[in-house]
N, C-alpha and C positions, 0 to 999 in steps of 0.2 A: 573508529574514526580514523581517516587518513587525511593528512594535509599535504597538498602538493603545491610547492612554490612555483610562481610563474612571473612573467614580466622581467624587465631588465632595469638596470640603473638603481635609482633610489629606493622607494618604498616597495616592499614585497607584497605581491598579490597572492591570494591563496584560493585554491579550490578545496572545499571540505567535503569529503565523501563519507556518508554514514550508511552502512548496509545492515538491514535487519532481515531476519528470516524466521519462519515458523519453527515451533519446537521440535517437529518431527515425531511427536508422540501420539499420532493418530488423527483422524479426520476432525476438522472443525465443523460442527453442525449447529443449526439453530432452527426453531420453528417460529421465531419472532417475526411479526409482520411489519416491524419497523427496524431501522438500522441499529445494530449492536456491535460491540467490539468483536473482531475475529479472535484476537489474542491480546488481552490487555497488558500482558507482560512483555512479549517478544515483538509485537507489531505496532508499537506506539513509541513516539519520540517527541520530547519537548525541546525546542531550541529557539534561539534568537537569530534572525537573519538581519544583518546590517542594512542600512539604506544604500550602502555602496555594493550590495550583493543582490543577486537574483537567486531564487530557489527553483530547482527542477526536481520533480519526484516521479519515479518509475516504480510501478508495482506489477507483479505478475504471479500467476498461479494456475491452478486447474481444479475442476470439480466434476462430480458425477451426479446426475439426477437419479435419485433412487427409485422413483416411480412416476407413472404418467401424471402430468400436471405439475410436477415439481419445477420450480424456477428459482434460481439463485441470483440475487442482485448484489454486486460488490461495489463498495464505494470508498473513496479516499476522503477522510474528514479532517477539517481544520477547525480546531477548537469545538469539536462536536457537530459541526455543520458539514454535510457532504458537498464537496466542490467538484468531484468527477466521479462518474459511475459507469458500470458496464454490467450487462446481464448474461447469464448462461441459461439457455432453454433447449429443450429437446425431449424426445420420448425414449431414447435408447438408455437402458438401465446399466449398460456396461461401457458405453462410449465416454471418453474423457473430453471435457470441454475446456480448452485453454482460454485464459482471459489475460488482459493487460490494461493498465491505466497509465496515463501520462498527464502531468499537471505542472504548470510553472506560473510564477508571479514575481514581481519585484519585491525585495525585502522592505520592511517598514520599520525596522529597528525594535520591534516588539517581540516578546516571547509568544510562541504558538505551539500547540500540541497537535501533531499529525498522527493519524490512526487509520488502520485498515478496518473497515466495517462491512457487514453484510446483513441481508435479511432474506426471508423465505416468502415466496408468493405461491400459495397453493400446495404446500407440503413442507418438506425439510430442505433447508439450504445446506449444501455440503461442499467444503473446500478440502482438497487432498492435502495431507500433512504427514508425509512418510519420511522416516529417517534417512532414506537413500538419496535425499536431495529433492524429492518431489514434494516440496512444501512452498508456501507462498514466500516471495521475496519482496522487499520494500527498500528502495535505494533513494537516498536524498543527496542532492548535490547543491552546495552553496557556492555560487559562482561570482567572481568579481565583475562589476559592470562598467568599470572605468579603467 
């Protein structure tokens, strides 16, 4: 977590940056037809965002469809409910499909758990997770609103 001071004069305003990334220990896969955690250790974060802050979340990664008909859906979940999602589809078994998600909302002063989730439609969902940096990233910004 990084805290960046901003503003001038009296009270300090902070931008809080939290960056999460995949383990790099091999592809994430699932055959689940409903959303499940991509990585319940490295790609999940519980935090409280003040009512004087907004939250902005950016997630990105890539995947490969292993066979015809494979389709991977990636979602950003807040307290288990998906609030943003994107899909990867195609018939090439070697082409890499990049994806990205962006989501923002005002803080409500309550604790929430943010998590990257995915599911498979018609086969196996596959998200690249290689130690050379080709793994999913998940960045959370808590921004002052006043």
